[in-house]
C-alpha positions in Angstrom: 158.8 -6.4 -5.3 159.9 -5.1 -8.7 161.0 -1.4 -9.0 158.4 -1.0 -11.3 155.6 -2.1 -9.0 157.0 0.0 -6.1 156.4 2.6 -8.2 152.7 1.9 -8.5 152.1 1.4 -5.2 153.4 4.9 -4.4 151.4 6.3 -7.5 148.1 5.0 -6.3 148.9 5.8 -2.3 149.4 9.5 -3.7 147.1 9.9 -5.9 143.9 8.5 -3.2 145.6 11.3 -0.8 146.7 8.6 1.5 149.7 9.4 4.2 152.4 7.6 5.7 151.0 7.9 8.9 147.8 6.5 8.8 145.7 4.3 10.5 145.3 1.9 7.3 147.1 1.0 4.9 145.8 0.9 0.7 144.7 -1.9 -0.4 147.1 -3.6 -2.5 147.1 -2.7 -6.1 143.7 -0.5 -6.1 141.3 -3.6 -6.0 138.4 -3.8 -3.8 138.4 -6.5 -1.3 137.1 -9.0 -1.9 137.3 -11.0 1.6 137.1 -10.3 5.1 141.2 -10.6 5.8 141.6 -7.9 2.8 139.3 -5.8 3.9 141.1 -5.5 7.3 144.9 -6.5 6.0 147.2 -5.6 9.1 144.9 -2.8 11.0 146.1 -3.1 14.4 143.6 -1.6 16.6 145.8 -0.8 19.2 148.5 1.0 17.4 147.3 4.3 17.5 147.9 6.2 20.7 144.1 6.6 22.6 145.1 11.0 23.3 142.1 10.8 25.8 140.5 14.0 26.7 138.4 14.3 29.9 136.0 17.4 28.4 134.3 16.5 32.0 133.5 14.5 34.8 131.3 14.1 38.0 130.3 11.4 40.5 126.7 10.0 41.7 126.0 7.1 43.7 129.6 6.7 44.8 130.4 6.0 40.6 132.5 8.1 38.7 131.3 9.3 35.0 133.6 10.8 32.7 132.3 12.5 29.1 135.5 11.6 27.1 137.3 12.2 23.7 140.0 9.7 22.0 141.4 9.1 18.6 139.9 6.6 16.4 142.9 6.9 13.8 144.7 9.2 11.3 143.1 8.9 7.7 144.2 10.6 4.8 146.6 12.6 7.1 143.8 13.7 9.1 142.7 12.4 12.9 139.1 10.9 13.4 138.2 10.8 17.4 135.4 9.4 19.0 132.9 10.9 21.9 132.3 8.3 24.7 130.8 7.7 28.0 132.4 5.7 30.9 131.5 5.3 34.5 133.2 3.1 36.5 132.8 1.9 40.2 134.8 2.1 42.9 137.4 -0.7 43.4 140.7 -1.8 44.5 140.2 -4.2 41.7 140.9 -4.1 38.1 137.3 -5.2 37.4 135.3 -6.8 34.6 134.1 -4.1 32.0 131.4 -3.6 29.1 131.2 -1.8 26.0 127.8 -0.3 24.8 127.2 -0.4 21.3 124.0 1.7 20.5 121.5 1.5 18.0 120.8 3.4 14.6 119.7 7.1 14.9 121.0 6.9 18.5 123.8 7.9 20.6 125.8 6.9 23.7 123.9 6.5 26.4 124.3 7.5 30.1 121.9 5.2 31.3 123.6 2.1 29.7 127.5 3.2 31.5 124.8 4.0 34.3 123.6 0.5 35.0 126.4 -1.6 34.3 128.5 0.5 37.0 125.9 -0.1 39.5 126.4 -3.9 38.7 130.0 -3.6 39.7 131.3 -2.8 35.8 133.5 -0.4 34.5 131.3 0.8 31.5 131.7 2.8 28.0 129.5 3.3 25.6 130.5 5.1 22.4 128.6 8.1 19.9 129.8 6.0 16.5 126.6 7.6 15.1 128.0 11.4 15.6 124.7 12.2 16.9 124.8 15.5 19.5 125.8 13.6 23.2 123.0 13.2 25.9 123.2 16.3 28.0 126.1 17.6 25.6 127.0 21.1 26.9 127.5 24.0 24.7 131.0 23.7 23.5 131.8 20.3 24.4 133.4 18.4 21.5 131.6 15.4 19.3 132.5 12.7 17.3 134.5 13.5 14.0 135.0 11.3 11.7 137.2 13.7 9.5 137.7 12.0 6.4 136.5 8.7 7.0 133.3 9.5 4.8 131.4 7.4 2.5 134.6 8.6 -0.3 137.1 8.0 1.9 138.0 5.3 -0.5 139.1 6.0 -4.0 138.3 2.8 -4.9 134.8 1.4 -6.8 132.7 -0.7 -4.7 135.2 -0.8 -1.6 134.0 -1.9 1.7 135.8 0.5 3.6 133.1 3.2 2.4 130.5 1.5 3.9 128.9 2.6 6.9 129.3 -0.5 8.5 133.1 -0.3 8.3 133.6 3.2 10.4 131.3 1.0 13.2 133.5 -1.5 13.5 136.5 0.9 13.5 135.1 2.8 16.5 134.2 -0.5 18.1 137.8 -1.8 17.7 138.9 1.6 19.3 136.5 1.3 22.3 138.0 -2.4 23.2 141.3 0.0 22.7 139.9 2.5 25.3 138.8 0.0 28.1 142.0 -2.3 28.0 144.0 0.8 29.2 141.7 1.6 31.7 143.6 1.1 35.6 140.4 0.0 36.5 139.9 -2.4 33.8 141.3 -6.0 33.6 141.7 -6.4 29.8 140.6 -10.2 29.6 137.2 -9.7 31.1 135.8 -7.1 28.2 132.2 -7.9 27.5 130.1 -6.4 24.8 126.5 -5.5 23.8 124.5 -3.6 21.9 120.9 -3.5 20.4 119.7 -3.0 16.4 122.5 -1.5 14.8 124.3 -2.2 17.8 123.5 -5.7 18.0 125.4 -6.2 15.0 128.6 -4.4 15.8 128.2 -6.5 18.9 128.6 -9.4 16.6 130.9 -8.7 14.4 133.2 -7.2 17.3 133.1 -10.6 18.8 135.0 -11.9 16.2 138.0 -9.5 18.1 140.0 -11.9 20.3 140.0 -9.4 23.3 135.8 -9.8 23.3 135.0 -12.6 26.7 131.6 -12.3 26.0 129.1 -11.0 23.8 125.6 -10.5 24.1 123.8 -9.2 21.0 120.3 -7.9 20.9 117.9 -7.5 18.0 121.0 -7.8 15.5 123.8 -9.8 14.0 121.5 -12.4 12.0 123.4 -12.3 9.0 122.3 -12.0 5.7 119.0 -13.6 4.0 120.1 -17.4 4.4 118.3 -20.8 4.4 115.9 -22.5 2.5 113.0 -20.4 4.2 114.4 -17.2 3.7 114.4 -17.4 -0.2 110.5 -18.9 0.3 107.8 -17.4 -1.3 105.6 -15.6 1.5 108.7 -14.5 3.3 110.4 -11.3 2.6 114.1 -11.6 1.7 116.1 -11.4 -1.0 119.4 -12.7 -1.8 122.5 -10.4 -0.3 125.4 -9.6 -3.1 128.1 -12.8 -2.7 131.2 -10.1 -2.5 129.6 -8.0 0.1 128.8 -12.1 2.2 132.9 -12.2 2.1 133.8 -9.0 3.3 131.3 -6.7 5.0 128.2 -8.7 5.5 127.7 -10.0 9.3 128.3 -13.5 8.0 132.1 -13.2 7.2 132.8 -12.4 10.5 130.4 -15.3 12.4 132.9 -18.1 11.6 135.8 -16.1 13.3 133.4 -15.4 16.5 135.1 -18.1 19.4 134.2 -16.2 22.3 130.9 -17.1 24.5 127.9 -15.4 22.8 124.2 -15.2 23.7 121.5 -13.5 21.5 119.0 -11.8 22.6 116.4 -12.3 19.4 112.8 -11.8 19.5 110.8 -14.3 17.4 109.3 -12.2 15.2 112.7 -9.7 14.7 112.9 -7.5 11.9 116.5 -6.8 11.7 117.8 -10.2 12.8 114.6 -12.3 11.3 114.7 -16.0 13.1 115.2 -18.6 10.8 118.1 -16.7 8.6 119.7 -15.9 12.0 119.2 -19.6 13.7 120.7 -20.1 10.0 123.4 -18.4 9.8 124.8 -18.8 13.1 125.7 -22.7 12.4 128.7 -21.1 11.3 130.3 -19.4 14.8 133.3 -21.2 16.0 132.2 -20.5 19.2 131.3 -23.7 21.5 129.4 -21.5 23.7 126.4 -20.2 21.7 122.9 -19.2 23.7 119.5 -17.4 22.8 117.0 -16.0 25.0 114.0 -14.9 22.4 110.9 -13.3 23.2 107.7 -14.6 21.1 105.6 -12.6 19.5 107.7 -9.1 19.4 110.2 -7.5 17.8 112.9 -5.0 18.7 112.3 -5.8 22.4 112.3 -7.7 25.5 110.4 -8.5 28.3 112.1 -8.9 31.3 113.2 -12.9 31.6 114.7 -13.0 28.6 116.6 -9.0 29.3 118.1 -10.3 32.1 119.8 -12.6 30.9 122.4 -10.4 29.5 123.5 -9.3 32.9 123.7 -13.2 33.8 126.1 -13.8 30.4 128.5 -11.5 31.7 128.5 -12.7 35.4 128.9 -16.3 34.1 131.7 -14.9 31.6 133.1 -12.0 33.1 132.8 -12.7 36.8 132.8 -16.5 37.3 129.4 -15.9 39.6 126.8 -17.7 37.7 126.0 -21.1 35.4 123.3 -20.4 32.8 121.3 -23.9 32.0 123.0 -25.0 28.4 120.7 -24.5 25.5 117.8 -26.9 25.8 117.1 -29.8 23.3 114.5 -29.8 20.9 113.9 -32.3 18.8 111.4 -32.5 15.7 110.0 -35.8 14.5 108.3 -36.3 11.7 108.1 -40.1 11.6 105.3 -40.4 13.7 102.6 -42.8 13.7 99.5 -40.5 13.7 101.6 -38.9 11.2 101.5 -35.6 13.5 104.6 -34.1 13.7 105.9 -34.4 17.8 108.5 -32.4 19.2 110.8 -33.7 22.3 112.1 -30.8 24.5 114.8 -31.8 27.1 115.6 -29.1 29.4 118.6 -28.8 31.6 118.0 -29.5 34.9 120.1 -27.3 36.8 118.0 -25.1 38.4 114.4 -25.0 39.2 112.1 -24.9 35.7 108.9 -22.8 36.5 107.4 -23.4 32.5 108.4 -24.8 29.1 106.6 -23.0 26.4 107.1 -25.2 23.0 106.1 -22.6 20.3 105.6 -24.0 16.0 104.3 -21.8 13.2 103.7 -23.1 9.5 104.1 -19.3 8.1 107.4 -18.6 6.1 107.0 -15.1 6.8 109.5 -14.8 9.8 108.1 -10.8 10.8 104.4 -11.6 10.8 104.1 -15.4 11.5 101.8 -16.5 14.2 103.6 -19.0 16.9 101.1 -20.8 18.0 102.0 -22.6 22.0 101.6 -26.7 21.6 101.3 -26.9 25.3 103.8 -29.4 25.9 103.2 -32.0 28.7 106.0 -32.8 31.0 106.9 -36.2 32.6 110.5 -37.6 33.8 111.6 -34.3 32.9 110.9 -34.1 29.3 108.0 -32.1 27.8 106.4 -33.9 24.6 103.4 -32.1 22.8 102.3 -32.9 19.2 101.8 -29.9 16.2 99.2 -30.3 14.0 99.0 -28.7 10.9 96.7 -27.9 7.9 99.1 -28.1 5.0 102.1 -29.6 4.6 102.7 -26.9 1.7 104.2 -24.9 3.8 107.6 -25.1 6.4 107.1 -26.4 10.1 108.8 -24.6 12.1 109.8 -24.8 16.2 111.3 -23.3 19.1 110.7 -23.7 22.6 111.5 -21.5 26.1 112.2 -22.7 29.1 111.9 -20.2 31.6 114.3 -21.2 35.3 113.5 -19.5 38.4 116.1 -17.1 39.3 117.0 -17.2 43.1 119.7 -16.4 45.3 122.5 -13.2 45.3 121.3 -13.1 41.1 117.8 -12.4 42.3 118.5 -9.3 44.7 121.0 -7.7 42.3 118.6 -7.5 39.2 115.2 -7.6 41.0 114.0 -10.0 38.9 112.9 -13.6 40.3 113.0 -15.8 36.5 114.3 -16.0 33.3 114.1 -17.6 30.4 116.6 -19.3 27.7 115.9 -20.5 24.1 116.2 -23.7 22.2 117.4 -23.7 18.2 114.6 -23.5 15.7 114.1 -26.4 14.2 112.8 -26.4 10.4 111.0 -28.9 8.1 110.3 -27.6 4.4 107.1 -28.8 3.2 109.3 -31.5 0.9 110.2 -33.0 3.9 107.0 -33.1 5.4 105.8 -34.8 2.2 108.6 -37.5 2.5 107.8 -38.2 5.7 103.9 -38.5 5.1 102.7 -35.9 7.8 99.4 -35.9 7.4 97.4 -32.0 7.5 94.9 -33.3 10.6 94.4 -29.8 11.6 90.8 -27.8 11.7 89.9 -24.1 11.0 88.9 -23.1 14.5 85.9 -20.1 14.9 87.2 -19.6 18.5 90.0 -17.4 18.3 90.7 -17.3 21.9 89.3 -17.7 25.2 91.7 -15.6 27.2 92.1 -18.5 30.1 96.0 -18.1 29.5 95.5 -13.9 29.5 97.8 -12.0 27.2 99.8 -15.5 26.5 99.1 -15.1 22.6 99.5 -11.1 22.6 102.3 -8.6 22.5 101.9 -5.2 24.0 102.8 -2.6 20.8 106.0 -1.1 21.5 104.6 2.4 21.5 102.5 1.6 24.2 101.8 4.5 27.4 101.1 4.2 31.3 96.9 3.8 31.4 96.7 2.4 27.8 95.4 -0.5 26.1 97.4 -1.2 23.2 97.9 -5.0 22.6 98.4 -7.1 19.2 97.8 -10.7 18.1 99.3 -12.9 14.7 96.0 -15.1 15.2 93.9 -14.0 12.6 96.9 -14.4 9.8 97.5 -18.2 11.0 95.1 -20.5 8.7 93.3 -22.2 11.4 92.1 -18.4 12.8 91.8 -16.6 9.7 88.3 -15.2 9.3 85.9 -17.1 6.7 83.5 -15.5 4.5 80.8 -13.9 5.5 81.8 -14.1 9.1 81.3 -11.4 11.7 83.9 -11.1 14.5 82.6 -11.0 18.2 84.4 -10.2 21.5 82.8 -10.5 25.3 83.9 -7.2 26.8 83.1 -6.6 31.0 83.8 -3.0 31.6 82.6 -1.2 35.2 82.7 1.9 34.2 81.8 3.5 30.9 84.7 3.1 28.3 86.0 2.9 24.3 87.6 0.3 22.6 89.2 0.8 19.4 89.6 -2.9 17.4 91.9 -2.3 14.8 93.3 -4.6 12.0 96.7 -3.9 10.2 96.9 -5.7 6.3 100.0 -7.0 4.7 102.4 -5.7 7.0 106.2 -5.9 6.1 104.8 -7.3 2.7 106.9 -7.1 -0.2 104.4 -8.0 -2.5 103.2 -5.0 -4.6 99.9 -7.0 -5.0 99.4 -6.7 -1.2 100.7 -3.7 -0.1 100.5 -2.6 3.9 97.4 -0.9 5.1 95.1 -0.9 8.0 91.5 -0.5 9.3 90.0 0.7 12.4 86.4 0.9 14.6 85.5 2.2 17.7 82.6 0.9 20.3 81.3 2.4 23.0 80.9 0.6 26.1 78.1 1.2 28.7 79.5 0.1 31.9 77.9 -2.6 33.5 78.6 -5.6 35.9 77.6 -8.2 32.9 79.8 -9.3 29.6 78.4 -7.6 26.8 79.2 -9.1 23.0 81.2 -6.4 20.9 80.5 -7.3 16.7 82.9 -5.8 14.1 82.1 -6.5 10.8 83.7 -5.6 6.8 81.2 -2.4 6.6 82.0 -0.8 9.9 86.0 -0.3 9.3 87.4 2.7 8.7 91.1 2.9 7.0 93.7 4.5 9.3 96.7 6.1 8.7 98.8 3.3 10.5 102.3 3.0 9.9 103.7 -0.6 10.3 106.0 -2.4 8.6 108.1 -1.5 5.7 105.9 1.7 4.0 103.4 4.1 5.0 100.0 4.1 3.6 96.7 5.9 3.8 94.4 2.9 2.3 90.9 4.3 0.9 89.5 1.3 -0.2 86.9 -0.8 2.2 88.3 -3.8 3.4 87.0 -6.6 1.3 87.3 -9.6 3.7 89.6 -11.0 6.4 92.4 -13.0 4.4 95.2 -10.5 4.7 95.2 -9.7 8.6 98.4 -9.6 9.7 97.9 -8.3 13.1 94.4 -7.4 15.5 94.6 -4.7 17.7 92.6 -3.8 21.0 93.6 -0.8 22.1 92.4 2.8 22.9 93.4 5.5 20.7 94.1 5.3 17.5 94.4 8.1 14.5 92.4 7.2 11.1 91.9 8.5 8.0 88.5 10.2 7.4 87.3 11.9 4.4 91.0 12.8 3.9 91.6 14.0 7.3 93.7 12.4 10.0 91.2 12.0 13.4 92.0 10.4 16.9 89.4 7.1 16.7 88.7 6.6 20.7 89.5 8.1 24.0 89.4 5.6 25.8 91.7 4.4 29.0 92.4 0.8 30.0 93.7 1.2 33.9 91.8 -2.4 34.3 88.2 -1.3 33.0 88.3 -4.1 30.6 88.4 -8.3 30.7 87.9 -9.5 27.4 86.8 -13.4 27.1 85.8 -15.6 23.9 86.9 -14.0 20.7 85.5 -15.6 18.0 83.9 -15.7 14.4 80.1 -16.0 14.0 78.8 -16.3 10.3 76.3 -13.5 9.6 72.4 -14.4 9.5 
């Protein structure tokens, strides 16, 4: 380096406020980073002393809990500190440990470290968001990012000013904290998190100190793949520089640890098609999935438990999860109907297999049809009839295994579900293979022979309250024809109320088709006989429901059945009537209802 260049660097450092003892070195020649390596430079997350302060310590049921503060690093001459909850069980040996990363708008969770410690893992939940800590006492310190804020780096468009860069700094220091605890085996540290924490988990999995990772509802990466940018989807291309620096896509090729993704099939933070496309780039040879059908942003128990089974396998060597089932989509069939073959691993008892498919390009509001596969000699096969070759065909399968032995007792659950890779065929591929659109519309929507198999519980459903939804009415097969009336057979032994609601254009980015909703209430007279409930367009009242990317109070009448994304059966709902919000329905669930034959009938 010439004398002149040294002087330039010194001036840049001085002008931007960087100090000699800072944890990060300034970017070279003051240029914004263009690669993941440039973004992080020679940063060493274990270099700075942690300077741990135990704010408070207590014990519950043989578990030691600590409210701790430790140093993230020094930035522009000022220290940044991180608050966290740390818990560990009594043990004479070094144990595998868990780092928990909270979601957006949340904080460090005592419940997370308590659960992990109960299962035998020392655990740390960091408060990277800086919100008041759970059960924080007056005067107790909290996370303080100091000068590490959105104006941290003076360089225009520097990704070091990005929220996600600070998240990764905090996560890396969380790993350092765990690795230095006397109770922890530093070679066996697992990471998990949900939503924002799911993305953080995926990205921190690129750190060589992580032995296993389980992101939840996050970490799918930026829009990628042919479906993500199709008309009818809801994603836009990302900035190419961010793709190489701060977005999850930049981290994926560097992930080498075993990683399991808990990603619901209708997830909005990590859309299914995008996640599966991007995760092809992960370097790890052990990549698995567990996807709850129809749901977004939470999981059924048989999927959630896979997180702990994954850690049992890769941190404790006490479980062997079956490999990802092999799913093959075949377009070249004699009948012209696409078919699917699924070969699951048979190392454990298989309880059931579900093969789902959809022709909807929108990853959040699509309805996943169950193809009702049949098994022969340990191989499941099914046809996937479609109504048009102008839409993509997406296929995904779930295999549910019995959970037996000590794991069943430890986690108090008798089954778990793992998911195949998604298979996709684009319209051009369907046409090139001479696929025939043989499927027909159905006036019968659901006979309820399989219960709530095609439905999902609303995320805010309260105990004793009926609140279930289905996206079936968005599927062209089940869409309401012009002039139709919706009918549902109901059995209720006691007087009750049933609210029927429709959500339109949820998660739509098309300004011509904005979101909204409508509802009506039906008074049910108690009887031991089946009754038929009719719903016509004219009786539907606009709702004030918030769903998807926007909040909208609709005022115009519902014109037809063509833009429904969700159909909802519930006992309470808020509607807008004459400019005022009123509650629609005061009924209770409590098992009063039975349903059958949800259907369309043409009005006479």
